[in-house]
N, C-alpha and C positions, 0 to 999 in steps of 0.2 A: 136685845139679845146678841151677845158676842159669838160669832161663828168661828169655827176652826176648819180650814179647808186646805187639802192637799191638791195642787195642780200637778197631774201626772201627764208628762209629755216626753216623747222619745228623744227629741232634740230641742235645744234651748240656746240662748245667747252663748257664744257670739253668732250662732246661726240666727238670722233675722228674717225668716220668711213670714208670710201672712199669719200662719197659725201661731208661730212663736211670738209675734208682735201682739196678737190678740190676747194670748195667755198673759204676757207681761203687763199690758195695759190694764186688763181687768184685775189682775193680782194687786198692782200698785194702787189702783183706785179703792179696792176693798180694804187694803191696809190703811189707807189714809182715812177710811171711814171707821177705823177702830177694830177691824177684824183681824184674826190671825191667819195668815196665808203663807204657804211656802211652795216652791217648785221642787218636784222630784224629777230628775232627768238622767240620761245616760252620760257617763263621764267620757269625754273625748280626750285624745292625747294632748298633754300639756295644760289641761284645765284642773283647777282645784276641786277637791272632794266637796268643799263647802265654801261659799262666799255670799256676801250680801251685795246685791246690785240695786242701787237706787232704793235702798230700804227693804228690798225683797230678798228673803233668804232663799238660796239655791243649793240644794243637795244633789250631788252627782254620784251615782252608783256604777259599778263596773259593767262594761259592755265590750268584752274582749273580742278580737277578731273582727270579721266583716259579715255584712248581710245577715244570713239566717243564724250563723253562730253568734254574732253579736247580739241579735234579738233574743236568743235563748239566755245568754248571760245576763242581759238587762232584765228579763223577766224574773230570773231567779234572784238577782241582787235587789231589785226593786221590791219583790215579795218579802225578802228578809227584812229590808228597811221598814216596810210598812208594818210588819209583824212586831218588830222591836219598838217602834215608835207610835204605837196605836193611840197613845194619849195626846198626840200632837194634832189630830184631826178627827172630824166627825163625818166629813164628806170627802170622797175622792172624785175630783172633776177631771176626767180624761179628755185629751185633745187628739182627735184623729183615731180611726178604728184600726190601729196597729196591733202588733203582738202584745203590747203592754196591757191590753184588756184582760188578759188571763190572770195575771197576779191580782188585778183589782177584783175580779170575780171570786178568786180564792179567799181574799180578805173579807169580802161580803159574806161568803158562806161560813167562815170561821169566826168572824168577829161581829157580823151583823152591821157593818158599815154601809152607808148609802153610797151608791156609785152612779155617776151621770156621765154621758159621753156626748161630746160635741163632734158632729160630722163636718168635714171641710168642704172641698169643692164638689162640683157636679160633673156629670158625663164621664168621659173615659178617664180623666185624671182625678175624679172624686173618689171618696172612700168606697162607695158601691162599686163603681167601675173598676177600680184597681183591684179590689178584693176578688171580684168575679173573674178577673183575668189570671188569677193564680190558682194552682192545683187545690189548695185547702181553703181557698177564700170563701166559697159558698158555705162551708161547715162553720167557718169562723163567724160569719154574719148570722147564722142561725143560733149560735151559742150566744152572741151578743144580744140578739133579739129576745132571748129567753130570760137572761139574768140581770140586765141593767134596769135601773129604776126609772130613768128619764133619758131621752135623746133630744139633744139640742140641734136645731138646723137654722142656718142663717138666711135661707131663702126658700121660697115655695117650690123651686125646682128640686132641691135636695129633699124636701118634704115628700114630693111625688115619688122620688126614687125609693125612699124608705118605705112608704106605704105600698109601692109596687112590689117590693120584695117581701111584704107581709108584716112589716113592723106595725105594732098596735098604735092606732091613731091617738089613743088616750095617753100614751107615753111620750108623744112627740110634742115638743114646745118650740115655737119659732122665736128666736132672739137674735137680732141682727148683730153684725160686727159694730164696734164702737171706735171713735176717734177722739183724741184729745183736742177739743175745740180751742182751748187756751193756748196750745202750742202751735197747731195748724190754724192760722188765722189770717185774715186779710190784712194787707198793709197799704199804706198811702202811695200815691204815685211817686212822691219824693223818696220814700223808703225803697220802693221798687227800683228806682233809678240808681240808688246808691248800691243795692244789692247786685244789680247788673254790672256796675263798675267793679265792685269787689270780686265778682265771679268771672270777669273778663268776657261778658256777654254783650251782644249789640245793645246800644243804649237807645236806639230808635226803632220804631215798628213793633209788630206783635211777635211773640215767641210762643211756639207750641212745644209741648213736652210729653214724652212717654216715660214712665217709671215702672220698672218690674223686671221679671226674668225674661231673658231673650231665649225662649224655647219654642218648640213647636206647640201649636195650640193657642199661643198668645197672639197670633195674627200680625206679629211684627214684620214678617217678610212681605206681607201684602201691603202694609203701611209704607215700607221703604220703596217698594216697587211703584206705588201710586204717587209718591211724593214728587216725582219728576215733573208732574203736571201742576204742582202747587207752587205759586210764585209769591214773592214779597214777604215771606215769613220763614224764620228758621225753625228747625225741628231739633230738639234736644233729646237724646236717648240715654237714660240713666238706667244702669243695670248690667248684669252679666249672664252668661249662659252658653249652651253648646252651639247656638247659631251665631254667636257674636262675631267670631273670625270670618265666617263665610259671608255674612252680611256686610261687614266692613270692606271686604274685597270686592263685592259686587256693586257697592255703592259708589257712584260717580258724581252725585249731586253735592254741590258746594254748600247748600243750605241745610245739610244734615250733619249733626255733631254727635259722635259716639263718645260719651263721657265716662263710660264704665260705671263700676259701683261707687256710690257716694254715701257717706254717712251724715251728710247735711242736706238731705232731700228737701226739707222744708224751705231752705233758702232758694233752691232752684224752682220750687213751685211758686213761691212768692214773687220770683223774678219773671214768671211766665203769665200768659194770658188764657191759653187754650190747653187743655189736657185731652189727649187722645188714647182711648182704650179699644184696641182692635181685637181683643181676645174672643175666641170662639166658645169658651166655657169658663165660667166663674161660680164660686159659691156666692160670695159677696166680696167684691174687690176692695181691699184696704187702700190701695192706691187711688181708686175712684173716690172713696170717702175723703181721703186726705186732701185731694185736689179740690173737691167741692168745698171743703172746710176752709181752704185758702181763697175761695171766691173765684176759682177758675171756671171758664166755660167748658163743660165736658162734651166731647164728641165720642160716643161709644157705640160699639157694634150692637146690632139688634139681636140680643140674646135675652132669655127670660130674667136672669139675675140683674141685668143692667135696667130692664124696663120696670123692675120693682121699685127702683130708686128714682129713675129719671122719668119725668113726664115730658114728652117731646115738645120742644120749643117753649117750655115753661121754666124748667130748672136745669136744662141741658138739651142736647140734640142726639137723637138716635138715628144711625145710618146703617146701611148695608155695606160693610167694608169691602165686599167683593164687587160692588158697583163702581166702575172706573170713574164715573163722573160725579157721584154724590159727595165724596170727600172734598174734591176741588171746588164744587159749587158752594158747599157749606162754609168752607174757610173763606172763600171770596166774599160771601154774604156778610160774614162777621168782620172782615177787614173794612168793608165799606159802611158798616153800621155800628158805630160806637155805642149808641143808645141800647141796641139789642145786646151787645156784648156785656155792658154793665148790668142790664136787667137779668140776664141769664146767670151771671156770676153771683149777683146778690141773692137771687132765689135759691141757687145751689147752696150757698152758705147758710141760709135760713133753714133749708131742708135738713141739713146735718145738725144744726143746733136743736131743731125740734125733735128729731127722731133717732139720731145716730151719735150723740155725744156719749163719751164713755161713762160719764156720770149717770146718764139715763139708763144705759145698758147694764151698768153694775147694779142699779136699784132693781131692775127686772130680775137679775140673777139672785139678788138677796131675797126677794119675795119667793122665788122658786126654791132656794135652799131651805128657807123656813118652812115652807109647805112640805118639802120631802121629809125634813126631820120630825115634823109633827104627825106624820103617818106611821 
């Protein structure tokens, strides 16, 4: 059965956050499997109305102005596009519970199209938390709850948030995020050394790495503060955000390198040994899965989303990032125990291959799409 799917998302490439990456990876995998998929997103300044990115058609409709005004224009323009191009799709798969849920609901009422919505993060920065913090957010969630066919959650924590707000359990499906395990893969020690030379990184010793946004809630400021007690290992910080300048100024440690945004994250992961995720709230971290897929040992803060993926001391290590001693002692243990380092890294890779490969995740979505269309 050949499916026709519209991925509706407020922002897309060149914006490359976790939500955007998941939409792109899933779409490309579905296309490679023979299905028809396209992205419908807002047109930012300087971008084309239509282009094909890695075989994925991307349509951009108008979103003039900023914030609320921009959202209104995008809702109107995306509704018109969906109405005019109804033959291009059978399902509208929305990413994040933003204002673009309303044109999708109208299309369902007018044309009978199936609509599903994937929720993103958890807690204050998640879809439920951010919606409830806004004047009309509670009403928006009630409308979403009533009209959508299925809700996708990548973690149990988001599942509990939805059911806590009254979303019907029979409409909620848990499907994790996925990672391209052929792209994010382990490399040999020789290849790792060559990568370090090319990237101008230390050729000897272990390297730790953080990749992601440098924002409040990500715990990066606590990681920086505690790193003064960590010895004999460099920390690479890849990413950008509102805290970047402040943390650079406060940092006096010679074994911390702020490298900014990089489009070759894979090479830096493959050059490293340990991945640190100090975040206080995640839906399901893409960065975590990418690091595990590359065979890194993950040290992650003790939050529900991380504990769903990591079995402590089996395929990674769970710590309390606020504990001043735990990070230091954990890294010291790994420095002294190469066998443990290799074992945890190999098990991390195996976990991703078994449960989080994008091929496996795409198959779960295909099963869900077919079930929805048959109802």
